[in-house]
C-alpha positions in Angstrom: -24.5 7.4 15.8 -20.9 8.1 13.8 -20.3 7.0 9.8 -17.0 5.5 9.6 -17.8 5.5 5.2 -15.1 7.7 3.3 -14.8 7.2 -0.8 -11.5 6.5 -2.9 -11.0 7.8 -6.2 -15.2 7.6 -7.2 -15.3 4.2 -5.2 -17.5 4.5 -1.8 -15.5 2.4 1.2 -17.1 1.1 4.3 -14.7 1.8 6.2 -10.8 3.9 5.2 -9.2 0.4 6.9 -7.0 -0.7 4.0 -4.9 -4.3 4.8 -1.7 -3.1 2.3 0.3 -5.1 -0.1 2.5 -7.8 0.5 0.8 -8.0 4.4 -2.4 -10.0 3.5 -1.8 -12.3 0.3 -4.4 -12.6 -1.8 -7.3 -12.5 1.0 -8.4 -15.3 0.9 -5.9 -16.6 3.2 -7.7 -13.8 6.1 -11.2 -15.2 4.7 -10.0 -18.3 6.9 -10.1 -16.5 9.9 -12.5 -14.1 9.5 -14.9 -12.5 7.1 -13.1 -9.6 5.5 -15.8 -8.5 3.8 -15.7 -5.9 6.4 -12.7 -4.0 5.6 -13.1 -0.9 2.9 -10.5 -2.9 0.3 -7.8 -4.0 0.4 -4.3 -4.3 -1.6 -3.3 -7.9 -2.8 0.2 -9.2 -2.7 2.7 -7.7 -5.8 2.0 -8.9 -8.6 4.6 -8.6 -11.7 4.3 -9.5 -15.4 6.3 -12.8 -14.6 6.8 -15.1 -11.9 9.7 -14.3 -9.2 11.0 -16.8 -6.7 11.9 -13.6 -4.3 15.1 -12.8 -2.5 17.6 -15.7 -0.9 16.7 -16.1 2.9 16.6 -14.9 5.8 14.1 -12.0 4.4 13.0 -11.0 8.0 15.1 -9.2 10.7 12.7 -7.9 13.8 13.9 -4.8 15.4 12.8 -2.6 18.0 9.3 -0.8 17.3 9.2 -2.3 13.4 10.5 -4.8 10.9 12.8 -5.5 7.8 11.7 -7.5 4.9 13.7 -8.4 1.8 11.1 -11.1 0.4 11.6 -9.7 -3.4 8.2 -9.8 -4.9 7.7 -13.2 -4.8 4.9 -13.7 -6.4 3.6 -17.0 -9.0 3.9 -13.6 -12.0 0.4 -11.9 -13.8 -1.2 -15.1 -15.3 -1.3 -17.2 -12.5 -2.7 -14.5 -10.1 -5.8 -14.1 -12.6 -6.2 -18.0 -13.5 -5.7 -19.6 -10.0 -5.5 -16.8 -7.2 -8.8 -14.5 -8.3 -11.3 -17.1 -8.3 -10.2 -18.0 -5.0 -10.7 -14.6 -4.2 -14.1 -14.3 -5.6 -15.4 -16.8 -3.7 -14.8 -14.9 -0.3 -14.2 -10.8 -0.9 -17.2 -9.6 -2.4 -15.5 -5.8 -3.4 -13.4 -4.4 -5.8 -9.8 -4.7 -4.8 -6.6 -3.1 -5.5 -4.4 -5.0 -7.8 -0.9 -3.6 -6.8 1.2 -3.6 -9.8 5.0 -4.2 -10.0 7.6 -3.6 -12.6 11.2 -3.9 -13.9 10.4 -1.9 -17.1 7.8 0.0 -18.1 6.7 -2.6 -20.8 6.4 -4.6 -17.5 3.9 -2.9 -15.2 2.1 -1.7 -18.7 1.8 -5.8 -19.6 0.5 -6.5 -16.5 -2.7 -3.9 -15.8 -3.1 -4.8 -19.2 -4.6 -8.1 -18.1 -5.8 -7.3 -14.6 -7.4 -4.3 -16.4 -10.2 -6.6 -17.7 -10.8 -8.8 -14.0 -14.0 -7.1 -12.5 -13.3 -7.5 -9.3 -10.0 -5.3 -9.9 -11.9 -1.7 -8.7 -8.2 0.4 -8.5 -4.8 -0.2 -9.7 -1.9 0.7 -7.0 1.5 0.7 -8.6 3.9 0.2 -7.0 7.5 2.4 -7.7 8.5 1.9 -4.1 9.7 -0.9 -3.5 13.4 -1.0 -2.0 14.2 -4.4 -1.9 14.6 -5.4 -5.6 17.8 -4.7 -7.9 17.1 -3.1 -11.2 13.7 -1.9 -11.0 10.9 -0.9 -8.9 12.4 1.7 -6.5 14.5 3.3 -9.8 11.3 4.8 -11.1 9.9 6.0 -7.7 12.9 8.2 -7.0 13.0 10.1 -9.9 10.0 12.6 -10.7 10.4 11.9 -14.9 10.5 8.4 -14.7 7.6 8.3 -12.4 6.0 10.3 -14.5 6.0 8.1 -17.8 5.0 5.1 -15.4 1.9 6.8 -14.7 1.6 8.4 -18.2 1.6 4.8 -19.9 -0.4 2.8 -17.4 -3.1 5.4 -17.7 -2.8 4.7 -21.5 -4.0 0.9 -20.7 -6.8 1.4 -18.2 -9.8 3.4 -17.5 -9.8 2.3 -13.3 -8.0 4.5 -11.4 -5.0 4.2 -11.0 -3.5 5.4 -7.4 0.5 5.6 -7.5 2.5 3.8 -4.4 5.5 6.8 -3.3 8.9 5.9 -2.1 10.3 7.7 1.4 13.7 7.2 0.2 13.7 10.2 -1.5 14.4 13.8 -0.6 11.5 15.7 -2.4 8.3 13.8 -2.2 5.9 16.3 -3.5 8.0 16.5 -6.4 7.1 13.4 -7.5 3.6 13.0 -6.1 3.0 16.3 -8.0 4.8 14.2 -11.1 2.5 11.4 -10.8 -0.5 13.9 -10.6 0.4 16.0 -13.6 0.9 12.1 -15.8 -2.9 11.8 -14.7 -2.4 9.7 -11.8 -6.0 9.6 -10.2 -4.8 9.3 -6.6 -1.1 8.9 -4.2 -0.2 6.0 -1.7 2.5 6.6 1.0 4.5 5.7 1.9 5.9 2.3 1.5 8.9 1.4 3.7 12.0 2.9 4.9 15.5 1.2 3.8 16.8 -0.2 6.7 19.4 -2.8 7.6 20.1 -4.8 10.5 23.5 -6.6 11.4 24.0 -9.8 13.8 26.5 -9.4 16.2 27.3 -12.7 16.9 28.0 -13.4 13.5 29.0 -9.5 12.6 27.0 -9.9 9.8 24.0 -8.1 8.2 20.9 -10.5 9.3 19.2 -10.6 6.3 20.7 -12.1 3.3 19.6 -9.0 0.8 21.5 -7.4 3.0 19.3 -4.6 3.0 14.9 -4.6 2.9 12.1 -2.0 4.0 11.9 -1.4 6.8 8.2 -1.1 8.1 5.9 -0.9 12.3 5.2 2.2 14.4 8.4 3.0 14.2 8.2 5.2 10.5 4.4 6.3 11.9 5.6 10.1 11.9 7.7 10.1 8.7 4.5 8.3 7.1 2.1 11.3 8.9 4.6 14.3 7.2 5.1 12.9 3.4 0.9 12.6 3.9 1.0 15.7 5.2 3.0 17.7 3.0 1.8 15.7 -0.1 -1.8 17.0 1.0 -1.1 20.7 0.5 0.9 19.7 -3.1 -2.2 17.6 -5.2 -5.7 17.9 -5.6 -6.1 13.9 -5.9 -6.6 11.6 -3.4 -4.1 9.9 -1.0 -4.0 6.6 0.3 -1.6 6.5 4.1 0.3 4.5 4.7 3.5 3.3 7.3 3.3 1.9 11.5 -0.4 2.1 11.4 -1.9 -0.3 14.0 -4.7 1.5 15.9 -7.8 3.4 15.6 -6.4 6.5 17.0 -3.7 5.9 14.6 -6.1 5.9 11.3 -7.9 9.0 12.6 -4.0 11.1 12.6 -3.5 9.6 9.2 -7.3 10.9 7.9 -6.2 14.2 9.1 -2.9 14.6 7.7 -4.7 14.6 5.0 -5.4 10.5 3.8 -8.2 9.3 2.1 -8.0 6.2 3.4 -5.5 3.8 5.2 -3.0 0.8 4.1 -2.8 -1.4 7.2 1.0 -3.1 7.0 3.2 -5.0 9.1 0.5 -4.9 11.8 -1.0 -7.4 10.3 1.7 -10.0 9.9 1.8 -9.3 14.5 -2.0 -9.8 14.8 -3.9 -11.3 11.6 -6.4 -9.2 13.5 -5.5 -6.2 13.4 -7.6 -4.4 10.3 -10.7 -6.3 12.0 -10.4 -4.3 15.7 -9.1 -1.7 14.3 -12.7 -1.1 12.2 -14.3 -2.2 16.0 -12.6 0.3 17.8 -12.9 3.3 15.5 -16.3 4.5 16.7 -14.9 4.3 20.0 -11.9 6.5 18.9 -14.3 9.1 17.0 -16.9 9.9 19.5 -13.3 10.0 22.0 -12.8 13.0 19.6 -16.1 14.6 19.1 -15.7 13.1 15.1 -19.2 12.1 14.1 -18.2 11.3 9.7 -15.0 10.4 9.1 -14.9 12.2 5.4 -15.1 15.5 7.3 -12.0 15.7 9.4 -9.6 14.3 5.7 -7.4 17.1 5.6 -8.4 18.8 9.2 -5.1 19.3 10.3 -4.1 21.3 7.5 
């Protein structure tokens, strides 16, 4: 008998699988095709203080071993998320959920977190300071250790729930930014978000996505994600949510050996909506193959 259980910032998870924000909507859409309570948890669609229409179309470009997206944080705004989306989620998901919050100023982050903090279904906050495809916010906080610390402190001041900071890989020193977040009181680190990428259409000789650039995700970025999780694990004492290119049970084990306590699955959900369910069902096989009986015991095992 193998154990898939893990814990994240003091909250027990049945397994380490977490569909990443932006790839799983608000959950109830996927609940129409399978019971999403099989998941450890999931991170719901990036939520901002005010409604956002997002970037102009086209927003998606298929690439070798991945995809580029430039959705631009389209969402109905925090008030409608609370009044319309969370009631639907409560009908089909009975575990704590991760609230992904984005902003364009520190006040934006604080305002959204203050409102979501009152919702009993929210177990953690995943603070996105790393979105590469919005202008005037998002990643601008994630590329500066000082600004990352400022956002962390401000959010921690308005909630007692665990605050996990989602970092950008589009930096020269991921460790310095992770440590700044830890020093500012972060309860966990989530990495990585997408790499900044671009694709040009040879027929039109123009960029494929209207925003010119966007977030590159998929299997091709996994080695970068593994490397960054490994580096940050060596530098901080708080738990890590690892993600980036994860698409099978073996990828989950590799990410946990690098130092992740839980593992996000992103682009794979857009390729196969059953991806997370299949990975969870396949984990016992992969664990037995590599002589693993308890996933908690392998966290950071490659160090």
